[in-house]
Structures are given as C-alpha cells and as structure tokens.
MOPAC internal coordinates of N, CA, C and O (Angstrom, degrees):
PM7 1SCF
backbone

  N    0.0000 0     0.00 0     0.00 0    0    0    0
  C    1.4477 1     0.00 0     0.00 0    1    0    0
  C    1.5138 1   110.42 1     0.00 0    2    1    0
  O    1.2310 1   121.32 1   -21.00 1    3    2    1
  N    1.2996 1   115.08 1   159.00 1    3    2    1
  C    1.4585 1   120.69 1   176.78 1    5    3    2
  C    1.5195 1   109.87 1   -70.57 1    6    5    3
  O    1.2310 1   120.92 1   -13.03 1    7    6    5
  N    1.3192 1   115.84 1   166.97 1    7    6    5
  C    1.4525 1   120.98 1   178.73 1    9    7    6
  C    1.5223 1   112.51 1   -60.99 1   10    9    7
  O    1.2310 1   120.01 1   151.41 1   11   10    9
  N    1.3237 1   117.59 1   -28.59 1   11   10    9
  C    1.4600 1   120.15 1  -178.25 1   13   11   10
  C    1.5298 1   112.43 1   -88.41 1   14   13   11
  O    1.2310 1   120.25 1  -166.20 1   15   14   13
  N    1.3344 1   117.13 1    13.80 1   15   14   13
  C    1.4669 1   123.85 1   176.94 1   17   15   14
  C    1.5238 1   113.87 1    60.61 1   18   17   15
  O    1.2310 1   120.05 1  -150.17 1   19   18   17
  N    1.3094 1   117.51 1    29.83 1   19   18   17
  C    1.4538 1   121.43 1   176.58 1   21   19   18
  C    1.5258 1   109.08 1   -75.43 1   22   21   19
  O    1.2310 1   120.26 1   -46.55 1   23   22   21
  N    1.3224 1   117.10 1   133.45 1   23   22   21
  C    1.4589 1   121.81 1  -179.22 1   25   23   22
  C    1.5281 1   110.65 1   -73.00 1   26   25   23
  O    1.2310 1   121.09 1   -37.13 1   27   26   25
  N    1.3145 1   115.51 1   142.87 1   27   26   25
  C    1.4617 1   120.85 1   175.73 1   29   27   26
  C    1.5201 1   110.90 1   -85.49 1   30   29   27
  O    1.2310 1   120.78 1   150.81 1   31   30   29
  N    1.3268 1   116.11 1   -29.19 1   31   30   29
  C    1.4550 1   120.89 1   180.00 1   33   31   30
  C    1.5170 1   111.06 1  -100.75 1   34   33   31
  O    1.2310 1   121.22 1   -40.56 1   35   34   33
  N    1.3312 1   115.28 1   139.44 1   35   34   33
  C    1.4619 1   120.15 1   178.57 1   37   35   34
  C    1.5261 1   109.37 1  -124.97 1   38   37   35
  O    1.2310 1   121.19 1   -18.07 1   39   38   37
  N    1.3149 1   115.33 1   161.93 1   39   38   37
  C    1.4590 1   121.70 1  -179.05 1   41   39   38
  C    1.5321 1   111.05 1   -82.39 1   42   41   39
  O    1.2310 1   121.48 1    -8.10 1   43   42   41
  N    1.3155 1   114.77 1   171.90 1   43   42   41
  C    1.4656 1   121.18 1   175.33 1   45   43   42
  C    1.5298 1   110.40 1   -56.58 1   46   45   43
  O    1.2310 1   120.66 1   132.58 1   47   46   45
  N    1.3266 1   116.34 1   -47.42 1   47   46   45
  C    1.4680 1   120.30 1  -177.51 1   49   47   46
  C    1.5260 1   112.03 1   -63.72 1   50   49   47
  O    1.2310 1   120.25 1   140.47 1   51   50   49
  N    1.3315 1   117.14 1   -39.53 1   51   50   49
  C    1.4687 1   120.49 1   178.26 1   53   51   50
  C    1.5261 1   110.66 1   -66.21 1   54   53   51
  O    1.2310 1   120.52 1   140.07 1   55   54   53
  N    1.3363 1   116.61 1   -39.93 1   55   54   53
  C    1.4643 1   120.72 1   178.52 1   57   55   54
  C    1.5314 1   111.01 1   -66.39 1   58   57   55
  O    1.2310 1   120.41 1   143.50 1   59   58   57
  N    1.3326 1   116.82 1   -36.50 1   59   58   57
  C    1.4664 1   121.04 1   176.86 1   61   59   58
  C    1.5216 1   110.45 1   -60.10 1   62   61   59
  O    1.2310 1   120.63 1   134.85 1   63   62   61
  N    1.3131 1   116.40 1   -45.15 1   63   62   61
  C    1.4639 1   120.82 1   179.32 1   65   63   62
  C    1.5214 1   110.88 1   -64.63 1   66   65   63
  O    1.2310 1   120.65 1   139.80 1   67   66   65
  N    1.3338 1   116.36 1   -40.20 1   67   66   65
  C    1.4571 1   120.98 1  -178.80 1   69   67   66
  C    1.5303 1   111.62 1   -62.96 1   70   69   67
  O    1.2310 1   120.30 1   138.39 1   71   70   69
  N    1.3392 1   117.04 1   -41.61 1   71   70   69
  C    1.4648 1   120.98 1  -178.58 1   73   71   70
  C    1.5243 1   113.50 1   -93.41 1   74   73   71
  O    1.2310 1   120.25 1   165.85 1   75   74   73
  N    1.3272 1   117.13 1   -14.15 1   75   74   73
  C    1.4580 1   119.94 1  -179.31 1   77   75   74
  C    1.5163 1   113.42 1    73.61 1   78   77   75
  O    1.2310 1   120.77 1  -143.54 1   79   78   77
  N    1.3362 1   116.13 1    36.46 1   79   78   77
  C    1.4655 1   120.57 1   179.28 1   81   79   78
  C    1.5256 1   109.48 1  -124.11 1   82   81   79
  O    1.2310 1   120.90 1   -10.74 1   83   82   81
  N    1.3210 1   115.88 1   169.26 1   83   82   81
  C    1.4551 1   121.42 1  -179.07 1   85   83   82
  C    1.5192 1   113.01 1   -81.63 1   86   85   83
  O    1.2310 1   121.64 1   -16.72 1   87   86   85
  N    1.3152 1   114.46 1   163.28 1   87   86   85
  C    1.4642 1   122.07 1  -178.39 1   89   87   86
  C    1.5336 1   112.29 1   -62.90 1   90   89   87
  O    1.2310 1   120.04 1   138.98 1   91   90   89
  N    1.3344 1   117.52 1   -41.02 1   91   90   89
  C    1.4658 1   120.14 1  -178.81 1   93   91   90
  C    1.5277 1   111.78 1   -62.20 1   94   93   91
  O    1.2310 1   120.48 1   136.98 1   95   94   93
  N    1.3296 1   116.68 1   -43.02 1   95   94   93
  C    1.4634 1   119.84 1   178.14 1   97   95   94
  C    1.5214 1   110.63 1   -65.05 1   98   97   95
  O    1.2310 1   120.08 1   137.71 1   99   98   97
  N    1.3262 1   117.45 1   -42.29 1   99   98   97
  C    1.4657 1   120.33 1   179.53 1  101   99   98
  C    1.5250 1   110.74 1   -61.48 1  102  101   99
  O    1.2310 1   120.17 1   139.98 1  103  102  101
  N    1.3320 1   117.28 1   -40.02 1  103  102  101
  C    1.4628 1   120.42 1   179.01 1  105  103  102
  C    1.5251 1   111.48 1   -64.06 1  106  105  103
  O    1.2310 1   119.98 1   150.88 1  107  106  105
  N    1.3258 1   117.63 1   -29.12 1  107  106  105
  C    1.4648 1   120.74 1   174.79 1  109  107  106
  C    1.5267 1   110.66 1   -76.22 1  110  109  107
  O    1.2310 1   120.27 1   139.52 1  111  110  109
  N    1.3274 1   117.08 1   -40.48 1  111  110  109
  C    1.4658 1   121.08 1  -177.39 1  113  111  110
  C    1.5241 1   112.87 1   -63.43 1  114  113  111
  O    1.2310 1   120.09 1   145.79 1  115  114  113
  N    1.3321 1   117.43 1   -34.21 1  115  114  113
  C    1.4676 1   118.70 1  -177.41 1  117  115  114
  C    1.5206 1   112.42 1   -63.89 1  118  117  115
  O    1.2310 1   120.22 1   163.93 1  119  118  117
  N    1.3383 1   117.19 1   -16.07 1  119  118  117
  C    1.4646 1   120.60 1   178.66 1  121  119  118
  C    1.5271 1   112.83 1   -95.99 1  122  121  119
  O    1.2310 1   120.33 1   179.18 1  123  122  121
  N    1.3337 1   116.97 1    -0.82 1  123  122  121
  C    1.4658 1   121.27 1   177.30 1  125  123  122
  C    1.5299 1   108.53 1   -76.30 1  126  125  123
  O    1.2310 1   120.87 1   -46.51 1  127  126  125
  N    1.3335 1   115.93 1   133.49 1  127  126  125
  C    1.4635 1   120.07 1   179.92 1  129  127  126
  C    1.5222 1   110.26 1   -58.64 1  130  129  127
  O    1.2310 1   120.83 1   -48.53 1  131  130  129
  N    1.3219 1   116.02 1   131.47 1  131  130  129
  C    1.4536 1   121.46 1   178.74 1  133  131  130
  C    1.5162 1   114.19 1    93.71 1  134  133  131
  O    1.2310 1   119.98 1   170.74 1  135  134  133
  N    1.3395 1   117.64 1    -9.26 1  135  134  133
  C    1.4616 1   120.25 1   178.36 1  137  135  134
  C    1.5252 1   108.56 1   -68.99 1  138  137  135
  O    1.2310 1   120.05 1   -44.90 1  139  138  137
  N    1.3360 1   117.52 1   135.10 1  139  138  137
  C    1.4708 1   120.82 1  -173.37 1  141  139  138
  C    1.5336 1   113.78 1   -78.20 1  142  141  139
  O    1.2310 1   121.34 1  -110.30 1  143  142  141
  N    1.3335 1   115.05 1    69.70 1  143  142  141
  C    1.4614 1   119.62 1  -179.89 1  145  143  142
  C    1.5211 1   110.25 1  -138.88 1  146  145  143
  O    1.2310 1   121.55 1   -25.40 1  147  146  145
  N    1.3123 1   114.63 1   154.60 1  147  146  145
  C    1.4599 1   122.37 1   173.93 1  149  147  146
  C    1.5222 1   106.43 1  -119.81 1  150  149  147
  O    1.2310 1   120.89 1   -47.45 1  151  150  149
  N    1.3321 1   115.91 1   132.55 1  151  150  149
  C    1.4572 1   120.43 1  -179.71 1  153  151  150
  C    1.5246 1   108.55 1  -114.56 1  154  153  151
  O    1.2310 1   120.83 1   -59.93 1  155  154  153
  N    1.3176 1   116.02 1   120.07 1  155  154  153
  C    1.4580 1   123.59 1   176.39 1  157  155  154
  C    1.5212 1   107.47 1  -113.75 1  158  157  155
  O    1.2310 1   120.77 1   -82.55 1  159  158  157
  N    1.3261 1   116.13 1    97.45 1  159  158  157
  C    1.4621 1   121.42 1  -175.68 1  161  159  158
  C    1.5202 1   109.69 1    52.02 1  162  161  159
  O    1.2310 1   118.85 1    76.91 1  163  162  161
  N    1.3260 1   119.80 1  -103.09 1  163  162  161
  C    1.4686 1   121.66 1  -178.74 1  165  163  162
  C    1.5203 1   112.85 1  -103.51 1  166  165  163
  O    1.2310 1   119.85 1   179.47 1  167  166  165
  N    1.3162 1   117.89 1    -0.53 1  167  166  165
  C    1.4689 1   122.47 1  -179.18 1  169  167  166
  C    1.5234 1   108.86 1   -98.17 1  170  169  167
  O    1.2310 1   120.67 1   -51.81 1  171  170  169
  N    1.3333 1   116.32 1   128.19 1  171  170  169
  C    1.4633 1   122.07 1   179.52 1  173  171  170
  C    1.5175 1   108.29 1  -119.34 1  174  173  171
  O    1.2310 1   121.15 1   -53.29 1  175  174  173
  N    1.3297 1   115.41 1   126.71 1  175  174  173
  C    1.4627 1   121.57 1   177.71 1  177  175  174
  C    1.5233 1   107.70 1  -120.12 1  178  177  175
  O    1.2310 1   120.79 1   -53.22 1  179  178  177
  N    1.3180 1   116.10 1   126.78 1  179  178  177
  C    1.4608 1   122.10 1  -178.26 1  181  179  178
  C    1.5184 1   109.08 1  -107.86 1  182  181  179
  O    1.2310 1   120.73 1   -46.67 1  183  182  181
  N    1.3338 1   116.21 1   133.33 1  183  182  181
  C    1.4599 1   121.54 1  -179.85 1  185  183  182
  C    1.5258 1   109.10 1   -72.66 1  186  185  183
  O    1.2310 1   121.14 1   -68.33 1  187  186  185
  N    1.3186 1   115.43 1   111.67 1  187  186  185
  C    1.4687 1   122.00 1  -175.65 1  189  187  186
  C    1.5261 1   112.29 1   -63.02 1  190  189  187
  O    1.2310 1   120.16 1   144.62 1  191  190  189
  N    1.3309 1   117.31 1   -35.38 1  191  190  189
  C    1.4657 1   120.95 1  -177.73 1  193  191  190
  C    1.5244 1   112.70 1   -76.35 1  194  193  191
  O    1.2310 1   119.94 1   148.53 1  195  194  193
  N    1.3326 1   117.72 1   -31.47 1  195  194  193
  C    1.4613 1   120.85 1  -178.42 1  197  195  194
  C    1.5259 1   113.56 1   -88.44 1  198  197  195
  O    1.2310 1   119.93 1   162.42 1  199  198  197
  N    1.3287 1   117.73 1   -17.58 1  199  198  197
  C    1.4642 1   120.78 1  -177.72 1  201  199  198
  C    1.5318 1   113.08 1   -59.90 1  202  201  199
  O    1.2310 1   118.82 1   132.10 1  203  202  201
  N    1.3423 1   119.85 1   -47.90 1  203  202  201
  C    1.4770 1   118.85 1   178.17 1  205  203  202
  C    1.5330 1   112.88 1   -61.33 1  206  205  203
  O    1.2310 1   120.07 1   143.15 1  207  206  205
  N    1.3342 1   117.48 1   -36.85 1  207  206  205
  C    1.4647 1   121.30 1   178.70 1  209  207  206
  C    1.5293 1   109.94 1   -65.25 1  210  209  207
  O    1.2310 1   120.45 1   134.84 1  211  210  209
  N    1.3377 1   116.75 1   -45.16 1  211  210  209
  C    1.4605 1   120.81 1   178.33 1  213  211  210
  C    1.5227 1   109.85 1   -60.01 1  214  213  211
  O    1.2310 1   120.48 1   136.27 1  215  214  213
  N    1.3208 1   116.68 1   -43.73 1  215  214  213
  C    1.4639 1   121.79 1   179.96 1  217  215  214
  C    1.5252 1   110.62 1   -60.55 1  218  217  215
  O    1.2310 1   120.33 1   132.38 1  219  218  217
  N    1.3301 1   116.98 1   -47.62 1  219  218  217
  C    1.4683 1   121.29 1  -179.87 1  221  219  218
  C    1.5237 1   111.51 1   -60.90 1  222  221  219
  O    1.2310 1   120.49 1   137.52 1  223  222  221
  N    1.3349 1   116.67 1   -42.48 1  223  222  221
  C    1.4628 1   120.98 1  -177.99 1  225  223  222
  C    1.5242 1   112.45 1   -70.29 1  226  225  223
  O    1.2310 1   119.98 1   153.81 1  227  226  225
  N    1.3181 1   117.64 1   -26.19 1  227  226  225
  C    1.4602 1   120.99 1  -176.06 1  229  227  226
  C    1.5187 1   113.64 1  -105.65 1  230  229  227
  O    1.2310 1   120.33 1   178.52 1  231  230  229
  N    1.3053 1   116.97 1    -1.48 1  231  230  229
  C    1.4613 1   121.50 1   179.40 1  233  231  230
  C    1.5311 1   109.04 1   -65.32 1  234  233  231
  O    1.2310 1   120.60 1   -50.33 1  235  234  233
  N    1.3050 1   116.47 1   129.67 1  235  234  233
  C    1.4541 1   120.68 1   179.52 1  237  235  234
  C    1.5124 1   114.23 1    91.88 1  238  237  235
  O    1.2310 1   119.90 1   168.69 1  239  238  237
  N    1.3213 1   117.79 1   -11.31 1  239  238  237
  C    1.4585 1   120.42 1   176.47 1  241  239  238
  C    1.5154 1   108.31 1   -77.85 1  242  241  239
  O    1.2310 1   121.11 1   -41.80 1  243  242  241
  N    1.2982 1   115.48 1   138.20 1  243  242  241
  C    1.4565 1   120.37 1  -179.92 1  245  243  242
  C    1.5176 1   109.18 1   -84.51 1  246  245  243
  O    1.2310 1   120.57 1   -48.63 1  247  246  245
  N    1.2912 1   116.51 1   131.37 1  247  246  245
  C    1.4573 1   120.37 1   177.63 1  249  247  246
  C    1.5122 1   110.70 1  -157.43 1  250  249  247
  O    1.2310 1   121.47 1   -24.49 1  251  250  249
  N    1.2897 1   114.79 1   155.51 1  251  250  249
  C    1.4651 1   120.90 1   176.09 1  253  251  250
  C    1.5090 1   107.92 1  -105.24 1  254  253  251
  O    1.2310 1   120.83 1   -75.50 1  255  254  253
  N    1.2962 1   116.01 1   104.50 1  255  254  253
  C    1.4541 1   120.84 1   179.99 1  257  255  254
  C    1.4880 1   107.22 1  -107.69 1  258  257  255
  O    1.2310 1   120.10 1   180.00 1  259  258  257

C-alpha cells in the first residue's frame, strides 16, 4: 500500500462510481477476460490502478456486455 494507506482494491460500487456505469454492467465486466479483478467466491476486488488503463485500452471496442 501507499504511505497514505490508500487501498489498491476497490468494490463493485466504487468501480461503478469511478467509471460512471451501473452495477449490473460492472458485474458483467468483471467476467470479461483481462478485466483487472479478482473474484473470491462472492467477493470481487477490482484493481483501482489498473482499471483506468483497462478502460482506455478497451474504449471504442464493440462488445455485448
């Protein structure tokens, strides 16, 4: 962790706010190959630092989520 104790992992709801999308879409995105998330049974942790990079790399790609 950083010196200021900022978490590297964020929740589904925090990621939704960061990207400005709904919870249902985010729950679909976490299952897309290459999405920066770890799923532990029912707990999903999204890498806060890699999420913007993933978004930039996938922006404009056509997909059915």
